[in-house]
C-alpha positions as CSV (number, residue, x, y, z in Angstrom):
1,M,21.3,164.6,54.0
2,I,19.0,167.3,55.5
3,A,16.8,169.0,53.0
4,L,16.3,172.7,54.0
5,V,13.7,175.3,53.1
6,L,14.8,178.8,54.0
7,V,12.2,181.5,54.5
8,G,13.5,185.1,54.7
9,A,16.3,184.3,52.3
10,A,17.0,187.8,51.1
11,G,17.8,189.2,54.6
12,R,21.1,189.3,56.3
13,M,20.6,186.1,58.3
14,G,18.9,184.4,55.4
15,R,22.0,185.0,53.3
16,A,24.2,183.7,56.1
17,V,22.2,180.5,56.4
18,S,22.3,180.1,52.6
19,E,26.1,180.5,52.5
20,A,26.5,178.1,55.5
21,A,24.2,175.5,53.8
22,A,26.3,175.7,50.6
23,T,29.4,174.5,52.5
24,A,27.8,171.9,54.7
25,P,28.2,168.4,53.3
26,D,25.1,167.1,55.0
27,V,22.7,170.0,54.1
28,E,20.9,170.6,50.8
29,L,19.1,173.9,50.3
30,R,16.0,172.9,48.5
31,A,14.1,176.2,48.4
32,S,14.6,179.8,49.3
33,V,11.6,182.0,49.9
34,D,11.2,185.7,50.4
35,R,8.7,188.5,49.7
36,V,9.1,189.9,46.2
37,A,9.5,193.4,47.9
38,N,12.8,192.1,49.4
39,L,13.8,191.1,45.9
40,G,13.0,194.4,44.3
41,G,9.3,193.9,43.5
42,S,5.8,194.6,44.9
43,R,5.4,194.8,48.6
44,G,3.7,191.9,50.4
45,V,3.8,189.3,47.6
46,W,5.8,186.1,48.1
47,S,8.3,185.0,45.4
48,H,7.0,181.5,45.9
49,E,3.9,180.4,47.7
50,A,5.3,179.3,51.0
51,G,2.7,176.7,51.5
52,D,3.7,175.0,48.3
53,V,7.4,174.9,49.0
54,I,7.6,173.9,52.7
55,R,7.1,170.3,51.8
56,A,10.3,170.3,49.7
57,G,12.4,170.1,52.9
58,D,12.9,168.1,56.0
59,V,12.9,171.3,58.0
60,V,12.0,175.0,57.5
61,V,14.3,177.7,58.8
62,D,12.6,181.0,59.2
63,F,14.2,184.5,59.3
64,S,11.3,186.4,57.9
65,S,9.3,188.7,60.2
66,P,7.1,188.3,63.3
67,E,4.0,188.3,61.0
68,G,5.5,186.0,58.5
69,T,6.5,183.6,61.3
70,Q,3.0,183.4,62.7
71,A,1.6,182.4,59.3
72,L,4.5,180.0,58.6
73,A,4.1,178.3,62.0
74,A,0.5,177.6,61.2
75,L,1.3,176.2,57.8
76,C,4.1,174.0,59.2
77,A,2.0,172.7,62.1
78,E,-0.9,171.9,59.7
79,R,1.5,170.0,57.4
80,G,3.7,168.4,60.1
81,V,6.9,170.1,58.9
82,P,9.5,171.0,61.6
83,L,10.2,174.7,61.9
84,V,13.2,176.5,63.3
85,I,12.4,180.1,64.1
86,G,15.2,182.7,64.1
87,T,13.0,185.8,63.8
């Protein structure tokens, strides 16, 4: 079983990854992260603190933004978490 953390979950590709993970027998979506702005709230605020949730998975899949990817890459490198970038 692969534990997945999805960043950029509210976007088109994030929703597609979420749907694919739901039907994959060997993947468990452990956390979905996006900016509150993408969920209808204040701009630039994360729905969950990304640094706190990336450890929930075996791998982080990112479909956020170029800026978000840079920050996430640093967090994943610091914590030794594999990162797949689709941005």
